[in-house]
N, C-alpha and C positions, 0 to 999 in steps of 0.2 A: 498376154497381150490384151485380153479383155479387161483386166484390172487397170492396166496402164491407160487404156482409152477412157475408162470411167474417171480416173484421176485427173486426166487432162481436161476432160469436159467440165468437171467440177471446178478445177482451177480457173479455166477460162471464164466460166459463168460467174465465179466469185469476183473476178476482176471487173465484171460489168455491173455489179451490184454494190451497194454500200454496206451490206450486211455480210456476216461471216457464214450464214446459212444460205445455201443455194436455193433459188426459187425457180419455178417454171415460168415460161413466158406468159404474161397476162396475169400473174399472181405474184406480187412483190411482197417483201417483208412489211412494207408500210400498209398494204391492203390487209394483210393478216392481222397486224397489230391493231389497226383501226377498227376492224370488224369485231375483234375480241373486246376492245374498249367499249364499243357501242353496245355489245351484248351485256357486258357487266353493268353498264349504266342503266340499261333497260330493265335488268333484273332488280336493280336497286329501287328504281321508280315503281316497279310493279309489286314490290314487297308488301304484302298485306299481313296484318296481325291475324293469326288464326283464331277462328271462333271456337268457343267451348261447347261441349255437348254435341247434339245432332243438328244444330242450326245450319240451314242451307243444304243439308244432304238430300240427294235424290233417292227415291224409293228403288229398291232392287240392288243389284250387284254392280260395282264399278271398280276399276283398277287399272294398273299399268305395270309392265315389266320391262326391264332394260338389260342389255348385255353388251359389254365392250371388251375387246381383247386385242393385244398387240404383241408382236414378237420381232426380234432383230437378231441377225447373225452376222458374223464377220469379225471386225475389230472388237466388238462387244457382243456378248450373247445375253439378251434380256427377254423377259416375257412378263406380261401382266394380264390380269383378268378382273373384271368388275361385273357384278350381278346385283341388280336392284329389283325390288318388288314393292308395290303399294296397292293393297287390296282392301276393299270395304264392302259391307252389306248393311242395308237399313230397311226394316220392315214397317216403319211408321212409328214404332215405339222403341225398339231395340236396335242399337248400332254396333257393328263389329268392324274392327280394322286391324290389319296386319302390315307392318312395314319391316322389310329386311334389306340389309346392305352388306355384301360380301366383297372383300378386296384381297387380291393375291398378286404378289410380284416377286420376281427373282432376278438376280444379276450374277452372271458367270456361275450358275448352278447353286448359288446361295440364296436362300429365301430372305427377302427384305421385309415382306409384310404378309400376314395371314390372319385376317380379322373378320369378325362378324358382328354387326350391330342389329339389334332387333327391338321391336316395340309392338306389343299386343294390347289392344284396348277394347273394353266393352262399355257402352254407354246406354243408359235407360232413361227415357223421359218419364218424369214423375208428375208432370203437370205442364201448364203453359210456360212456366218460367223456371221450374226446378228440374234437376236431373241428378242421377247418380252415376258413378263410374268406377271401374276397376282397371288397373293397368299392370302389366309385367314388361319390364324393359331392361336392357343391359347390353353388355358386349363381352366377347370372348376373343382372346388374342393368343397367339403362340410365339410371337417374336417380341422381345428377346427371350421371354419365358412364357410358360403356359399360365395365363392369368384370366380372370373373369370378374365381372362386376355386375350384380343383378339387383333389381329393386322390384318389390311387389307392393302395391298400394291400392287403396280404395277411398272414396269420399263422395262429396256432393257439391253441387254448384247452383248458382242462381244468376239468371239473366236480368240485369238491372235495367238496361235499355236494349231494345232491339227494333230499331226503326230504319228507314231507308238511308238516313244520314248518320245516325249515332248507334254504335254497338258497344255495350259494356257488360262484361260478365265477370264474376269472381267465383273461385272454387277453392276448397280446402280438403285435405285428406291426410291419412296416416298410412304408414307402411313400414316395411323392414328391408334393410339392405344387407346383402351378403356379398363379400368381395374376397376372392382368392388372389392375393397380390404377391405371391411367391416370397413371403416374408414371415417372420415369427409372429407378427402382429396382424394376421389376417382379420378382416373386419366383419363384424356381425352386430348390427345395431338398429334400433328403431329410428324413424324419422317422421317429421311433420312438414307438410307442404302447404303453401298458400300461393294462389296465382290470380292474376288479373289481366284481362285483355281489353283494350279500349281503342276505338277508332271513331273519328269525327270528321265528316265532310263539312268544315266550317263555312265554306262558300264554294262557288264554282271554281275558284282558283286556289283554294287553300284547304289542305287536308292534314290532320294530325293523327298519329298512331303511337300507342305506348303499350308495351308488353312487360309485365313484371312477374317475377317468380322468386319465392323465398323457400329454401329448403333448410330445415334445422334438424341437427342431430347432436349427439354427445360430442362428437369429434370436431364439428364445424357447423357454422351457419353461413349459408351463401345467399346473397341478394343479387339478382340479375335484373337489369332494367334496360329496355331498348326503346328509345324515344326517336321518332322521326317526323319530319315536317316536309310536305311537298308544296311547292309554290309555283303556279303557272303565272310567271311575271308578265309575259305578253303572249301573243299568239305564236310567237316563234322562239320564246325563251322560257325555259323551265329550270327550276332549282330544287334539289332535295338535300336536306341536311339531316344528320343523324348523330346520336350520342348513345353509345353502348357502355354501360357501367357494370362491372362485376366486383362485388365486395365479399371478403371472407373475414369472419371473426377470428379464425385460427389459421392464418396463412402458413404455408410451408416455410421452414427456416431459410432465411436469406431473401424472401420475397415480400413485396409490399402487400398490404391488405386490399388495395383498390387498384383496378385497371380501368382506364377510360379510353375508348376508341371514338375518335371524331371523324365523321365522313361528310364530304361535300361532293355532289354531282351536279354538273351544269350542262344543259343541252341547248344549242342554238341552231335552229333550222332556217335555211334561207334558200 
Protein backbone atom coordinates (compact mmCIF):
# COMPACT_ATOMS: atom_id res chain seq x y z
CA UNK A 1 0.00 0.00 0.00
CA UNK A 2 2.86 2.36 0.78
CA UNK A 3 4.43 1.85 -2.66
CA UNK A 4 1.09 2.48 -4.36
CA UNK A 5 0.60 5.76 -2.50
CA UNK A 6 4.05 6.99 -3.52
CA UNK A 7 3.44 6.02 -7.14
CA UNK A 8 0.12 7.86 -7.27
CA UNK A 9 1.62 10.94 -5.67
CA UNK A 10 4.44 10.91 -8.17
CA UNK A 11 2.03 10.44 -11.08
CA UNK A 12 -0.26 13.25 -9.93
CA UNK A 13 2.64 15.62 -9.42
CA UNK A 14 4.14 14.83 -12.81
CA UNK A 15 0.80 15.73 -14.41
CA UNK A 16 0.99 19.17 -12.80
CA UNK A 17 4.53 19.85 -14.06
CA UNK A 18 6.01 20.05 -17.53
CA UNK A 19 9.03 17.89 -16.64
CA UNK A 20 9.32 14.16 -16.18
CA UNK A 21 11.07 14.57 -12.81
CA UNK A 22 8.81 15.33 -9.86
CA UNK A 23 9.61 18.56 -7.99
CA UNK A 24 8.58 19.75 -4.56
CA UNK A 25 6.26 22.75 -4.22
CA UNK A 26 8.21 26.00 -4.52
CA UNK A 27 11.08 24.34 -6.41
CA UNK A 28 10.39 23.70 -10.09
CA UNK A 29 12.56 22.14 -12.78
CA UNK A 30 12.94 25.64 -14.26
CA UNK A 31 14.29 26.98 -10.95
CA UNK A 32 16.81 24.18 -10.70
CA UNK A 33 17.99 24.49 -14.29
CA UNK A 34 18.28 28.29 -14.18
CA UNK A 35 20.22 28.16 -10.90
CA UNK A 36 22.65 25.67 -12.42
CA UNK A 37 23.02 27.80 -15.56
CA UNK A 38 23.72 30.91 -13.47
CA UNK A 39 26.32 29.03 -11.41
CA UNK A 40 28.07 27.74 -14.54
CA UNK A 41 28.22 31.21 -16.07
CA UNK A 42 29.49 32.73 -12.81
CA UNK A 43 32.25 30.12 -12.68
CA UNK A 44 33.16 30.93 -16.29
CA UNK A 45 33.34 34.68 -15.63
CA UNK A 46 35.34 34.21 -12.43
CA UNK A 47 37.90 31.91 -14.05
CA UNK A 48 41.36 33.28 -13.45
CA UNK A 49 44.58 32.05 -15.01
CA UNK A 50 46.56 30.61 -12.11
CA UNK A 51 49.76 32.36 -11.13
CA UNK A 52 53.10 30.54 -11.19
CA UNK A 53 55.37 30.13 -8.19
CA UNK A 54 54.35 31.55 -4.81
CA UNK A 55 52.79 34.77 -6.12
CA UNK A 56 49.88 35.89 -3.94
CA UNK A 57 50.24 33.11 -1.36
CA UNK A 58 49.55 33.96 2.28
CA UNK A 59 52.00 32.98 4.99
CA UNK A 60 51.19 29.86 6.96
CA UNK A 61 48.83 26.97 6.36
CA UNK A 62 45.72 27.08 4.20
CA UNK A 63 43.49 24.46 2.70
CA UNK A 64 40.11 22.91 2.20
CA UNK A 65 38.59 19.45 2.21
CA UNK A 66 35.32 18.23 0.73
CA UNK A 67 33.22 15.08 0.96
CA UNK A 68 30.16 14.07 -1.02
CA UNK A 69 28.23 10.81 -0.90
CA UNK A 70 24.95 9.47 -2.26
CA UNK A 71 23.09 6.16 -2.20
CA UNK A 72 19.84 4.92 -3.73
CA UNK A 73 17.88 1.70 -3.22
CA UNK A 74 14.72 0.33 -4.77
CA UNK A 75 14.39 -0.02 -8.53
CA UNK A 76 18.11 0.72 -8.80
CA UNK A 77 20.86 0.28 -6.23
CA UNK A 78 23.58 2.89 -6.65
CA UNK A 79 26.21 4.48 -4.46
CA UNK A 80 28.83 7.17 -5.00
CA UNK A 81 31.55 8.82 -2.95
CA UNK A 82 33.75 11.82 -3.69
CA UNK A 83 36.60 13.13 -1.54
CA UNK A 84 38.72 16.18 -2.31
CA UNK A 85 41.59 17.93 -0.53
CA UNK A 86 43.54 21.08 -1.37
CA UNK A 87 46.25 21.87 1.20
CA UNK A 88 49.13 24.33 1.16
CA UNK A 89 51.83 25.89 3.31
CA UNK A 90 54.12 28.88 2.67
CA UNK A 91 56.89 30.18 4.96
CA UNK A 92 57.86 33.21 2.90
CA UNK A 93 60.41 31.36 0.75
CA UNK A 94 59.25 27.75 0.40
CA UNK A 95 55.79 26.75 -0.75
CA UNK A 96 54.20 23.31 -0.49
CA UNK A 97 50.89 22.14 -1.93
CA UNK A 98 48.95 18.87 -1.99
CA UNK A 99 45.86 18.26 -4.11
CA UNK A 100 43.91 14.99 -4.00
CA UNK A 101 40.67 13.90 -5.63
CA UNK A 102 39.09 10.46 -5.13
CA UNK A 103 35.95 9.22 -6.89
CA UNK A 104 34.08 5.96 -6.35
CA UNK A 105 30.74 4.79 -7.71
CA UNK A 106 28.88 1.52 -8.15
CA UNK A 107 25.67 0.43 -9.83
CA UNK A 108 23.81 -2.75 -8.89
CA UNK A 109 26.88 -4.00 -7.03
CA UNK A 110 29.22 -3.38 -9.96
CA UNK A 111 31.93 -0.75 -9.59
CA UNK A 112 31.72 1.95 -12.28
CA UNK A 113 34.59 4.16 -11.11
CA UNK A 114 37.43 3.89 -8.65
CA UNK A 115 40.06 6.54 -9.32
CA UNK A 116 42.52 8.83 -7.55
CA UNK A 117 44.10 12.02 -8.93
CA UNK A 118 47.00 13.61 -7.08
CA UNK A 119 49.33 16.60 -7.44
CA UNK A 120 52.22 17.36 -5.06
CA UNK A 121 54.28 20.50 -5.63
CA UNK A 122 57.19 22.29 -4.00
CA UNK A 123 58.13 25.85 -4.98
CA UNK A 124 61.09 27.92 -3.75
CA UNK A 125 61.58 31.63 -4.33
CA UNK A 126 65.07 32.27 -5.73
CA UNK A 127 64.71 36.06 -5.93
CA UNK A 128 62.17 38.77 -6.59
CA UNK A 129 61.30 37.33 -10.01
CA UNK A 130 62.85 33.84 -10.18
CA UNK A 131 61.67 30.60 -8.59
CA UNK A 132 62.30 26.88 -8.78
CA UNK A 133 59.78 24.06 -8.56
CA UNK A 134 59.40 20.30 -8.32
CA UNK A 135 56.19 18.39 -8.96
CA UNK A 136 54.82 14.85 -8.74
CA UNK A 137 51.41 14.25 -10.27
CA UNK A 138 49.36 11.46 -11.74
CA UNK A 139 46.34 9.21 -11.50
CA UNK A 140 45.53 5.67 -10.42
CA UNK A 141 42.45 3.84 -11.72
CA UNK A 142 41.06 0.34 -11.25
CA UNK A 143 38.22 0.44 -13.83
CA UNK A 144 38.18 -1.19 -16.33
CA UNK A 145 41.75 -2.29 -15.52
CA UNK A 146 44.38 -1.43 -12.94
CA UNK A 147 46.25 1.45 -14.54
CA UNK A 148 48.39 4.39 -13.44
CA UNK A 149 50.05 7.40 -15.05
CA UNK A 150 52.67 9.32 -13.07
CA UNK A 151 54.98 12.26 -13.83
CA UNK A 152 57.92 13.61 -11.81
CA UNK A 153 59.50 16.88 -12.91
CA UNK A 154 61.43 19.94 -11.84
CA UNK A 155 62.38 23.28 -13.36
CA UNK A 156 62.49 27.06 -12.95
CA UNK A 157 60.36 30.05 -13.81
CA UNK A 158 60.49 33.81 -14.24
CA UNK A 159 57.84 36.46 -13.54
CA UNK A 160 58.03 38.83 -16.50
CA UNK A 161 55.31 41.19 -15.25
CA UNK A 162 53.64 41.29 -11.85
CA UNK A 163 51.57 44.46 -11.45
CA UNK A 164 48.04 45.24 -10.31
CA UNK A 165 46.80 45.03 -13.92
CA UNK A 166 49.24 42.76 -15.77
CA UNK A 167 50.63 39.38 -14.75
CA UNK A 168 52.84 37.29 -17.01
CA UNK A 169 55.11 34.43 -16.02
CA UNK A 170 56.86 31.64 -17.90
CA UNK A 171 58.40 28.42 -16.69
CA UNK A 172 60.16 25.37 -18.12
CA UNK A 173 61.14 22.00 -16.75
CA UNK A 174 62.16 18.43 -17.44
CA UNK A 175 60.78 15.24 -16.03
CA UNK A 176 60.04 11.57 -16.47
CA UNK A 177 56.71 9.88 -17.08
CA UNK A 178 55.89 6.31 -16.04
CA UNK A 179 52.57 4.84 -17.13
CA UNK A 180 51.16 1.36 -16.50
CA UNK A 181 48.48 1.18 -19.18
CA UNK A 182 47.71 -2.55 -18.96
CA UNK A 183 49.30 -3.14 -22.35
CA UNK A 184 52.47 -4.59 -23.78
CA UNK A 185 53.73 -1.08 -24.47
CA UNK A 186 53.64 0.43 -21.00
CA UNK A 187 55.22 3.85 -21.09
CA UNK A 188 58.44 5.13 -19.56
CA UNK A 189 59.97 8.23 -21.14
CA UNK A 190 61.45 11.64 -20.49
CA UNK A 191 59.50 14.82 -21.16
CA UNK A 192 60.10 18.55 -21.49
CA UNK A 193 57.53 21.18 -20.53
CA UNK A 194 57.09 24.90 -21.19
CA UNK A 195 54.30 26.97 -19.68
CA UNK A 196 53.09 30.56 -19.80
CA UNK A 197 50.30 32.29 -17.89
CA UNK A 198 49.12 35.79 -18.79
CA UNK A 199 46.35 38.11 -17.61
CA UNK A 200 45.73 41.76 -18.44
CA UNK A 201 43.06 44.11 -17.13
CA UNK A 202 43.05 46.19 -20.32
CA UNK A 203 40.46 48.63 -18.99
CA UNK A 204 37.72 48.82 -16.40
CA UNK A 205 35.46 46.92 -18.79
CA UNK A 206 37.88 44.64 -20.67
CA UNK A 207 40.05 41.79 -19.36
CA UNK A 208 42.17 39.25 -21.27
CA UNK A 209 43.53 35.91 -20.02
CA UNK A 210 45.68 33.29 -21.75
CA UNK A 211 47.19 30.09 -20.40
CA UNK A 212 49.59 28.04 -22.58
CA UNK A 213 51.26 24.69 -21.88
CA UNK A 214 53.53 22.58 -24.10
CA UNK A 215 54.54 19.04 -23.13
CA UNK A 216 56.97 17.25 -25.45
CA UNK A 217 58.15 13.64 -25.32
CA UNK A 218 59.21 10.92 -27.74
CA UNK A 219 55.67 9.63 -28.16
CA UNK A 220 53.86 12.97 -28.63
CA UNK A 221 54.00 16.74 -28.25
CA UNK A 222 50.89 18.43 -26.88
CA UNK A 223 50.12 22.15 -27.09
CA UNK A 224 47.29 23.43 -24.89
CA UNK A 225 46.06 27.03 -25.06
CA UNK A 226 43.16 28.67 -23.22
CA UNK A 227 42.25 32.20 -24.35
CA UNK A 228 39.48 34.19 -22.68
CA UNK A 229 38.04 37.70 -22.97
CA UNK A 230 35.67 39.35 -20.47
CA UNK A 231 33.73 42.42 -21.60
CA UNK A 232 31.50 44.56 -19.38
CA UNK A 233 29.44 45.98 -22.22
CA UNK A 234 27.14 48.08 -20.01
CA UNK A 235 26.30 48.25 -16.32
CA UNK A 236 23.76 45.47 -16.83
CA UNK A 237 25.25 43.49 -19.73
CA UNK A 238 28.43 41.37 -19.57
CA UNK A 239 30.00 39.01 -22.11
CA UNK A 240 32.72 36.36 -21.90
CA UNK A 241 34.16 34.54 -24.89
CA UNK A 242 36.75 31.78 -24.81
CA UNK A 243 38.72 29.56 -27.17
CA UNK A 244 40.42 26.40 -25.90
CA UNK A 245 42.77 24.63 -28.32
CA UNK A 246 44.52 21.28 -27.88
CA UNK A 247 47.01 20.11 -30.51
CA UNK A 248 48.83 16.75 -30.76
CA UNK A 249 51.72 16.05 -33.11
CA UNK A 250 50.99 12.31 -32.87
CA UNK A 251 47.24 11.88 -32.39
CA UNK A 252 45.74 8.46 -31.80
CA UNK A 253 44.64 6.54 -34.87
CA UNK A 254 41.40 7.89 -36.31
CA UNK A 255 41.53 11.18 -34.38
CA UNK A 256 42.25 14.70 -35.59
CA UNK A 257 45.38 16.45 -34.36
CA UNK A 258 43.51 19.58 -33.21
CA UNK A 259 40.48 20.15 -30.98
CA UNK A 260 38.93 23.61 -30.60
CA UNK A 261 36.26 24.50 -28.05
CA UNK A 262 34.45 27.84 -28.42
CA UNK A 263 32.53 29.32 -25.52
CA UNK A 264 30.22 32.33 -25.14
CA UNK A 265 28.56 33.44 -21.90
CA UNK A 266 26.18 36.40 -21.72
CA UNK A 267 24.60 37.89 -18.59
CA UNK A 268 21.87 40.56 -18.59
CA UNK A 269 20.76 41.98 -15.24
CA UNK A 270 17.69 44.19 -14.88
